[in-house]
C-alpha positions as CSV (number, residue, x, y, z in Angstrom):
1,X,-2.9,31.2,8.3
2,X,-0.3,31.1,11.2
3,X,3.5,31.5,10.3
4,X,5.0,27.7,10.3
5,X,8.5,27.8,11.7
6,X,11.4,27.4,9.9
7,X,12.2,24.1,8.4
8,X,14.9,21.9,10.2
9,X,15.8,19.2,7.2
10,X,18.4,16.8,6.9
11,X,20.5,18.8,3.8
12,X,23.3,17.8,1.7
13,X,25.2,21.0,0.6
14,X,27.8,23.1,-0.3
15,X,27.6,26.5,1.8
16,X,29.4,28.6,-0.7
17,X,30.2,28.6,-4.1
18,X,33.9,27.7,-5.6
19,X,34.9,31.7,-6.5
20,X,35.4,32.0,-3.0
21,X,37.1,28.5,-2.7
22,X,39.4,30.1,-5.6
23,X,40.8,32.9,-3.3
24,X,41.4,30.4,-0.3
25,X,44.7,28.4,0.3
26,X,45.0,24.7,0.8
27,X,46.2,22.9,3.5
28,X,46.1,19.5,5.2
29,X,46.1,18.6,8.7
30,X,47.4,15.0,9.9
31,X,45.0,14.8,12.7
32,X,43.4,11.0,12.4
33,X,41.0,9.5,14.5
34,X,42.0,9.1,18.4
35,X,42.6,12.8,18.3
36,X,40.8,15.1,21.0
37,X,37.0,15.4,20.1
38,X,35.3,18.8,19.8
39,X,34.6,20.5,23.1
40,X,30.9,19.7,22.7
41,X,31.3,15.9,22.4
42,X,30.3,14.3,24.7
43,X,31.1,10.7,26.2
44,X,28.6,7.8,26.0
45,X,27.9,7.6,29.4
46,X,27.4,11.2,29.9
47,X,24.7,11.7,32.4
48,X,24.2,16.0,32.9
49,X,22.3,18.4,31.3
50,X,21.9,19.6,27.8
51,X,20.0,22.9,26.9
52,X,18.3,23.4,23.2
53,X,17.7,26.8,22.0
54,X,14.5,27.9,19.6
55,X,13.6,24.1,19.3
56,X,10.1,23.5,17.9
57,X,8.0,21.0,20.4
58,X,5.0,19.3,18.9
59,X,2.5,17.2,19.7
60,X,-0.7,15.3,17.6
61,X,-3.2,12.6,17.6
62,X,-0.4,10.3,16.5
63,X,2.4,11.0,19.3
64,X,2.9,12.8,22.9
65,X,5.4,15.5,22.9
66,X,8.4,15.3,21.1
67,X,11.9,17.9,19.6
68,X,10.9,18.6,16.1
69,X,13.7,17.6,13.3
70,X,11.8,18.5,10.3
71,X,8.7,20.6,10.0
72,X,6.5,20.1,7.4
73,X,4.6,22.8,5.5
74,X,0.8,21.9,6.5
75,X,-2.0,22.9,9.1
76,X,-1.6,22.0,11.6
77,X,2.3,21.3,10.9
78,X,4.0,17.8,11.6
79,X,6.9,16.7,13.0
80,X,8.6,14.0,15.1
81,X,11.8,13.0,16.9
82,X,13.1,12.4,20.2
83,X,10.1,12.0,23.0
84,X,10.0,14.7,25.8
85,X,9.3,13.5,29.4
86,X,7.7,16.6,31.6
87,X,5.8,18.2,29.0
88,X,2.8,20.5,29.9
89,X,1.3,22.4,27.4
90,X,-1.4,24.4,30.1
91,X,2.1,26.2,31.4
92,X,3.5,27.2,28.2
93,X,2.2,29.9,25.1
94,X,1.6,27.5,22.0
95,X,-1.0,27.1,19.3
96,X,-3.7,24.5,18.9
97,X,-5.5,22.8,15.9
98,X,-7.5,20.0,15.0
99,X,-6.0,18.2,18.1
100,X,-2.2,19.2,17.4
101,X,-0.6,21.4,19.4
102,X,3.0,23.1,18.7
103,X,5.4,26.2,19.6
104,X,9.3,27.0,20.0
105,X,11.0,27.0,23.0
106,X,14.4,26.8,25.4
107,X,14.2,23.6,26.8
108,X,17.0,22.5,29.5
109,X,16.9,18.5,30.4
110,X,18.8,15.5,30.2
111,X,18.6,13.0,27.4
112,X,18.6,9.0,27.9
113,X,18.0,6.3,25.5
114,X,16.0,9.0,22.7
115,X,14.2,10.2,25.9
116,X,14.4,14.3,26.6
117,X,13.0,14.7,29.8
118,X,12.9,18.2,31.1
119,X,14.6,19.1,34.2
120,X,13.6,23.0,34.2
121,X,10.5,24.8,32.8
122,X,10.7,25.5,28.9
123,X,11.3,29.1,28.4
124,X,10.8,31.8,25.4
125,X,13.0,31.0,22.2
126,X,16.1,32.4,21.8
127,X,16.1,34.6,18.5
128,X,18.3,32.7,15.8
129,X,21.7,34.3,15.3
130,X,21.4,36.1,12.0
131,X,25.3,35.9,11.5
132,X,26.4,33.2,8.4
133,X,28.8,31.2,10.5
134,X,29.7,28.7,7.9
135,X,33.0,29.1,6.3
136,X,36.2,30.6,7.6
137,X,37.3,34.3,8.0
138,X,39.6,35.7,5.4
139,X,41.8,34.8,4.2
140,X,40.8,31.4,3.9
141,X,42.9,28.7,5.1
142,X,41.3,25.5,4.6
143,X,42.1,22.4,7.6
144,X,42.3,19.7,4.4
145,X,42.7,19.6,0.8
146,X,39.7,17.5,-0.2
147,X,38.2,18.7,-3.3
148,X,34.7,20.3,-3.3
149,X,33.4,17.1,-4.6
150,X,35.5,15.3,-2.5
151,X,33.8,17.2,0.3
152,X,30.6,16.3,-1.0
153,X,30.5,13.0,-1.6
154,X,31.6,12.5,2.2
155,X,28.4,14.3,2.9
156,X,26.4,12.4,0.7
157,X,27.9,9.0,2.5
158,X,27.3,10.1,5.9
159,X,23.7,11.2,5.0
160,X,23.1,7.7,3.6
161,X,24.8,6.1,6.5
162,X,23.1,7.8,9.5
163,X,19.4,8.1,9.1
164,X,19.0,9.8,12.5
165,X,21.3,13.0,11.4
166,X,20.0,16.1,11.2
167,X,21.8,17.8,8.9
168,X,25.0,17.5,6.7
169,X,26.4,19.6,4.6
170,X,30.5,20.4,2.6
171,X,31.9,23.3,3.4
172,X,34.9,23.8,0.8
173,X,36.2,27.4,2.4
174,X,37.2,25.5,6.0
175,X,38.1,22.2,3.9
176,X,35.3,20.2,6.3
177,X,31.9,18.4,6.2
178,X,29.3,19.4,8.8
179,X,27.4,17.1,10.7
180,X,24.3,17.9,13.2
181,X,22.8,15.0,15.5
182,X,20.7,15.4,18.4
183,X,23.6,14.8,20.5
184,X,27.1,14.4,19.6
185,X,28.4,11.5,21.2
186,X,32.2,10.6,21.4
187,X,31.6,7.1,19.7
188,X,30.0,8.6,16.7
189,X,32.7,10.9,16.8
190,X,35.5,8.1,16.6
191,X,33.5,6.6,14.2
192,X,33.4,9.3,11.4
193,X,36.7,10.7,12.5
194,X,37.7,7.1,11.5
195,X,36.2,7.0,8.2
196,X,36.8,10.3,7.0
197,X,39.6,11.9,9.5
198,X,39.5,13.7,12.4
199,X,40.3,17.1,10.3
200,X,37.5,16.6,8.5
201,X,34.1,16.3,10.3
202,X,32.9,19.2,12.1
203,X,30.4,17.7,14.2
204,X,27.9,19.5,16.5
205,X,24.6,18.2,18.7
206,X,21.5,20.4,18.6
207,X,21.5,19.3,22.4
208,X,24.6,21.0,23.8
209,X,25.8,19.8,27.3
210,X,26.0,22.2,29.8
211,X,27.1,20.2,32.6
212,X,31.1,19.1,33.2
213,X,31.6,16.8,30.5
214,X,35.6,16.4,30.2
């Protein structure tokens, strides 16, 4: 029995406890929709390349090679996500069983209409960062004055409204709600900022732009 890759799941969770929050101050930003988006948010017409680190790729009798969002703990594993053009199992190390092939890789390519197209050969996966990058350094200074319950409610709503979201969580120490999608497009950023506040939403893409997108 092989060791399956770590599951990627849609999660709605408070990443730190309330005791940690009690030591933090409270501050509300006046940011609003229309503020500059985060650096890794790309315009909707971005045509440059993206990189993805330590991503699971899987093909099965039901579909060709795809990026995985959630990996089921079965044997062989099961998952689904955006299709990959240009994938060749014969040139990469991988595991196979019962018509299913899978492995973890660093990939570079373009993303268009929900399809990821390789522009470089896949590489061995970058080990995941073991550091906990949630929350904020001490002394904690949250970006908003939302209560933990309000942040959880926002996370719940986003998870319900965005079926393609990869992960969403509330972070009371930072006063934000983290949202991860395959690609962080500006139109989605503007939508979430308008609904919940630009100071609340921490939007990130699984695929990160590597070409100029300002």
